[in-house]
N, C-alpha and C positions, 0 to 999 in steps of 0.2 A: 627371135623372128614369128612373125603373123602369117600365117598362109590361110589364105581364104578357101574354104572347101565349099567350092560350087562346080556345078556342070555347065555352067551357062556362060562360061566365056567364050566357047564357040568358035568363032573366025577370030584371024590373027588381029583384025582392027579394035577389037574387044579386049583382047588380051591384057591383064593388067602390065604394069611396067614391069615388076620382078620377071613375069614368065620371058621379056622379052630380052634379058640378059642373055648371054652367050652360054654354052653347055658346061664352059671350063668354070665360068665363075658359080653357074648352078650346082655343078657339083661339088664345087669348093665349099658351098653352104651346106648342103647337103653331107656333107664330111664331119660337120660339127654338130649334128643330131645322134642321137642313138638309132640302129637300122630300124626296129618297129615305125618309129616317127617318119626314116626317109623313105621306108616302102609305102608309107598312108600316102605320101605325097602324089604317089604316081596316079591319085583318082583324081587330082585337082582339074588336069585337062589332058587333051592329046599330046602337049607341049611338053607336060611331065612326065607322061606315062612310061619312059624308055628311060628315064634318067637314073633311078636307083640300080639300075643293072649294069650302069656304066663307071659305079664308083670304083678306083683304081685299086682303094685299101676299105678293108671290109672287119669291121669290128660286129663280132656275134657274142652277145654276152647273156647267159642264162638268165642272170639277175632282170635284163631288160624285159623278160617276157613273165616276170613272177607280180603278184598283187601289188600295187602299191598302196598306202607304206607296205614293204614288207613284215609280213608277221613274224611274230617271235613268240615260241619257238616256228622254225618252220616245219610244216607239215609234208608228209610224202606225198599225199595228193596234189600238193602245190608244186614240188618239184618234178614230179613226174609231168605235170602239166604243161610246164617250163621247158622240159626237155624236149616233148613232145612238139611244139612250138618251134624249139632252137633248130629240132630237125628238121623241118618244113624248111626255115629260112635257108639252111645250108645246101638242102636239094635244091632251092630256088634259084641260089644265087651263084653257087659253083657250078656253073653251067661250061661246057667246052667252047662254047665261041666268046669267051671274054678271058682277057688275063688278070689276075688279081697280083698286084704289087706284093701287097702285106695283108695276112689274113691273122686278126686277133681273135682268139678262139678262147672262149670259157665255159665250161662245162661242169656238170655231175658225173662222174664216172658210175652210171646207172647201167646194168649190163645188157639190158634190153635195147636202150636207146644207145648205148656204146657201137653195140654191133651195127647198128646203121651209119652212126656219126665217123666211124672207123674206116669202112669203106668208101664213103663220100669223099672225105677229104684224103685219104689215101690215094684213091683214084685222080684226083685233081692235081695234086702233086707229080704223081706218074706222068700225065699228060701235059703236065706244063702249064696246065691254068695258075697254079699257086707256086710262088717262087720264095715266098718267105712267110714262117708260119711264128706267131706267137703264140703260144699254148698255156693256159692256164687250168689246172683241173681243181674244182673249189671244193670246199666242204662248209657245212653250216657249223659244226660243233668249234666251241671254242676248246683250245689246249688244253684247259683244267678238265673238261669232262671227257676226254679220250683217254681210254685205258690201253694197256699193251696190245690186248688181242685186237682190239679195233684196227691199232696202228698196222700190226703184221698182215691185217685182210688187207687193208686201203693197198698196202706193199704190192700184194699178190694181187689185186685189182690192176693196179699201175704196169705192173710188170708183164700180167695179160695183155694189157689192150697195145703196149709197146712191141711186143712179140708178136702179135699177131698182124701188126700194121708197121714194120720197120722203116717204111718210106717216112712215117710220120718223123721219127729220130734223126733222118738225113737232111730235111728240111729246116729241123728246129733251128733258131736264131734265140728264141728267149722261151722260158719255162718257169713255170711257177707250179710247186706242190705243197701240200699240210698234209698234217696229220700222217706222216709216215715213218714205220720203224723199217731201215734197211739191213735189220740181222741177217736177212736170208735171201738178200738181194745185192749183188755187187754194184753199188750205185757208183762207184768209181768208174768201170767199163762202162757201163750204159751213158752216165753223163758226162763221160770224157773222151772216150773212144768211139761210141756210136755217134753220139750229139757232136759231129766235128765241124758242125757251123755255129755250135750255141755260142750266143756273146754275154747274156743276159739269165742269170739263175738265181730265183728265188724261191727257200725252202723255209715253211714256216712251222714250227712243231715237228720236227723231222730230226730222227737220230740213226745211230746205226748199230744200235744197241744200247742199254741201258748204261750210261755214263762210259761210252767207250769213245775212243778218241778217232779223228776222220783227218788222214794225210790224203793231201791231194799233191801228187805228182805228175803233171799235164803236158810236158814241153809243147806237144802239137796243138794246144787248148787254144780257140778264139777267145776265150770266156774274158771279159772287160768289166762286168758287173757282178759281185755275189753278194746276196743280202740274206742274212740269217736273223732267223727271228722265233725266239722262245725254243732253240733246239738243244736237246737235252744231250751235249756233248762234251766228253770229259776236255776235250782240247781239240783245236782245228791246228794244225802243222800246215802250210802252205809252202811245199818244198819246191815245187815250180810252178808256176803260171805265168808265162812269158807276155801275156798283153794285157794282164789285170792290170784295171785305171782306178776303180773303186771298190771299196769293201765296206759293208756296213753289217754290225752283229748287234741286234738288240737282245737282251736279256740272256745272261748264261748260268750254270749252276755249279762250276768248278771253282775251287779254293785258291787255287792259284793263277798264273797266266793263262787267260782263256786261247791263247793265239800265238804262233810264232810266225814268221813272216822269212822263208830262207830266200827264196829268189823269184822276186815280183817287182822288177826292175822298173816298170813304169805306172807303180800304184802311186798315185797323188793324192786322192781322197779316202781316209778312214773316218768312221764312224761308229764309236764303241757307247754302246747307253746299255745301263745295268742299275737297278736298284741293287745292289750287292746283298747277299743273303748272310744271316749271322756267322757262317762257317767260312767268309771268304776272308783270305789273308791279304788279297790285294797283291798288285805288282807294280814294276818299275817301268815307266813309260820306255824308258830307255831302252831296257831291254827288248821289248817288244818290236819297237823301232830300228833298231841294230841292223845299221845296214841298210837301212831303204831311204837311199838320200834322195827320191822323187817326191817323197809326200810334202806337198805344201798345203794341204787345206784338212787339218784334223778336229774333231768334233767330239768331246766329250760330255758324256750325258749321266748324271748322277740319281734323277729319278727321283730326287728330294731325300735322298738317303746318304749315309756316310761316305764318305770318298773312298774309293778302292784303288787309286793310285797312290804308290807309296811316296813319302816326302824324298824328292831329291835337290840336287843343286847342279854344280859343274858337268855329271856326267849328261844331262840332257843336251847339251850344248851341239854337240855332233849332231844329236837325231831333229834336234827344232832348226840348225842353221840356215836352212832354206825356206820354212816357211814364210806364206804371204798372208795367209790367214789362220787364227785359231778361234774354235768355239766352244766354250763350257757352260751348259745348260742345266736346268734344275737343281741349283744349288739350294739346300735348304735353307729356309729365310732367317732362322737364328745366326747362321753361320757366321763369323768372319771371314773377310775376303782380301784381306792384303797378303795372302798365302798367294795370291795367283800371280803378285807380281814375279815370283821365283819363275814361272812358266814364261813370263815375258822378259825376264832376264835372259833368258837361255834363248831368245825366239827373237835376236836382233832386227830380222828383215821383216818382221810382222808388219803388215800396214793396216789390217782391220781385224779389232778383237771383239766379239760378240759373247756377251755372258748373260745367263738368265737366271732367275730367283724361284725358287719352287715355293710356294704358299696359296695351298689347296686345305679346301676343308672336307673334301671328299678321303682324306686317307682312311685306311680300315680302322677298324678298334684299334686303340692304342696298345691295348695288354697284347691283341692277337699280332699287331705289327711289330711289338719289338720281340716277340717269340722268334719272329721270322726275320727282320734284319738288324736287332740288337739297338743298344742306344744310338742316338744322335751324337756324335761328340766331334767337336772342331777340330778342321784339320791342323796335324800337329807340325807343318812345314816352319822351318826357322830361318826366317828372310835374311836374318843377319849375317847367316854362315854364307850366303852366296850375293855378293852384290858387287858390280862393275861399275865402273865409271863413263859409262858408254851410253849417250843418250838413243833413245829407240825411235823408230822410224815409221812409228804409227800414225796412219792417217786417220783412220775412223773407228770410234768406241761406240757401241750399240748394247745398251741396255734394256733388259726384258725383265718387267716386275719392278720398276723404278718407284722408290719410296724413299724421300728425302730426309731417313735417318743417318745417325752417326756413321755407321759403318761402312756404308753405300758413297756418303758424301766422302768420306775420309779417302778409300779406295778412287774414287775419280778423281779427287785432287792431287794424290800419287802418280797415278797416270799421264796426267796433263804436266805435272813437274816434270816430267821424263820425256816427255815426248813434244819436242820443239815443232814438228810436223804436222800435229794433231789438227786437223781443220775442222770434224762435224762429231759432236757427240749427240746421239739418239736415244732420247729416254721413253721408254715405251709402258704403258701398265700392263696389268698381268694381263695374259691371253685368257680366253675364253673358254672355261672348263664347263662341258656338259654334263659328267658325272657331278660337280658342285651343284648346276642349276639343277640337276633332277632332285637333288638332296635337299634343296632348297637352303643351304648351307655356304653364301657367297663369300668369300674371304674378306677380309678388311683389304682395302686400300687405300694407302696415302698418296696415290698419285693424284698432282696438283691439275686438275683439269682447268681453273681458271686463270687468267692474265696474273691475278694478283699471287696466287700460291707459284706459277710458272715463275715469276721476278722473284720471290723469294727464294726459291731455288737454286736459280742462277746466282743471286748474290751469295749462298752458301757456298756454292760450286768456286764461283771465283774467286770468292775470300780475300786474299791478301793480292790477288792477281787481278785487278780491275781491269788493265788494258788487254785484257786477254782476246784474241781474233777467233777464239773457236764457236762455231756457229751451233746452237743448242739447239734441238730439234724434240718437240714435246709430240710424240703419236699423231705426227700429221701436220701438227702447228708450229712452226719453225719462230726463232727468235735470233737475231745476229747481234754477237755483242761486237 
C-alpha cells in the first residue's frame, strides 16, 4: 500500500480516493502493517489522524523499533532505544477510552523498562481495556550461546515480572518464552494454574534443570497448542491436557522416546523434528501414539540425519488407522525410500502423503557432524515382512527435492501402483536455503526445469502405465497425463 505523505489534502473534495473509504475498511488496511507504520499514517490528513488509535487489535513488537536491517550482534543501546520506543507506544495506544480485543506484545525483559511496561499493561487489563493478551518475552541470544546461570537469571526476571503483575497471567491466552531454566521455579503452577486462559504456549531453549523430565497434569487447562524448540528435557510426559489439539517438538536430546501421551483426547496434529544425536537409540512411533486415536496429521522431520524411528510393521496399524495426512521431511538424499511404504501400508485412510529430500551443502564439517550425529545409514525397515493386499486411498502425493533418479522414480511408481484413487503428484525442487547461499555452496539439483526434461520424467514415472490419469505438477507448471 502506497500512502502519499502530504498535508495538502485539505478539504474533503481534494482527498484521495483511499481516504474516502469507510473507517472499517481503512482500519482493516492499517491492521496489516506494523504499528510504527500505522502510527505514521496519522499525519497524512485530518481524515487519518484518529484511525491508528481505533485499531481493535494491536501488535506492539520491539523488533519493529530496531534499526533495519537488524544489527548482529545486537548492541545493548539498540535494545534500550527500542524498548524506550515500545514503552512510549504502549503509553500512547493503551488509553482508557478504547477497547483492545487482542494485544500482541513482544518485548525484552529489561528491568528499567519492564517496570513501566508492567504497570501500563496490568492497568489496561484491570480496567477492561485489554481483553486478550498474547505475550512474548524475547531474547537475542542463540540457544548454543546461553549458559545455565544466564538461563536461571532469565527465569528469575520472568518470575519477578509475573509476580509483580499477576493480572498479566490471568489475561494471557498466548505465551512465548526463551532461554529459561525453570529449576528453581514451579513452571507447572505458573503456566497451568495461574494462566488459566492460556491456549498457546511456546518454549524455546527452556528446561526444568539439566535433563529433567517435565510432567504435565492439568485437567483444567485450556491449552490447545504446545510448541517446544531446543528444550533440554529428558522427557515430556503429557499426563493430562484435555484441550490439546497441536503438539510440536523441534530437537530433543534424550536417548529414547522424548514424549509420552497419556490423556490428550483431542490431539490431531503432531510434529516431531530432530537430527538424532549419536547416542539416540530411537523409539517406536506406535508406543508414542498408543491410545491417541484423534491424531490425523503427523509430521516427521529427520533434519537430514539417520531416522530416529525404529522399524515397525503391523504394530503401527492401530496408531495410524485414522490418519488423513502423513508428512515425512528431510530424508537424507542418499537414503532409499521404499521403506516408507510400510508407513503407508499401516495407514490405509491416508489421502495426502508429503515427503521431502535433504540435500544441503551447508552441513557442518563432516568429521564434526559425524562426532555429533554418527554415520548416516539407510533405514533398515523390512518391507516384505508387512504387506497387505489392500489398495490405498491416497489422492495426493507431494515430493519436495525431486530428482529423477532411480530411488525416487521407483518409490513414486510403487505408490502409484497401490493407489487407484491417486489424482495429483506434485514434484518440487529443493527449498531455497539461506545458509547454503551464504556459503556459496548450492547443492546440485537435477530438477527438470524445461518441458523436455519434464516429459522425460513423466515417461519414467508412468513407465508401463501409459494410460495413467494422474496429474503431474512441476513446481507450479502442470502437465496432465
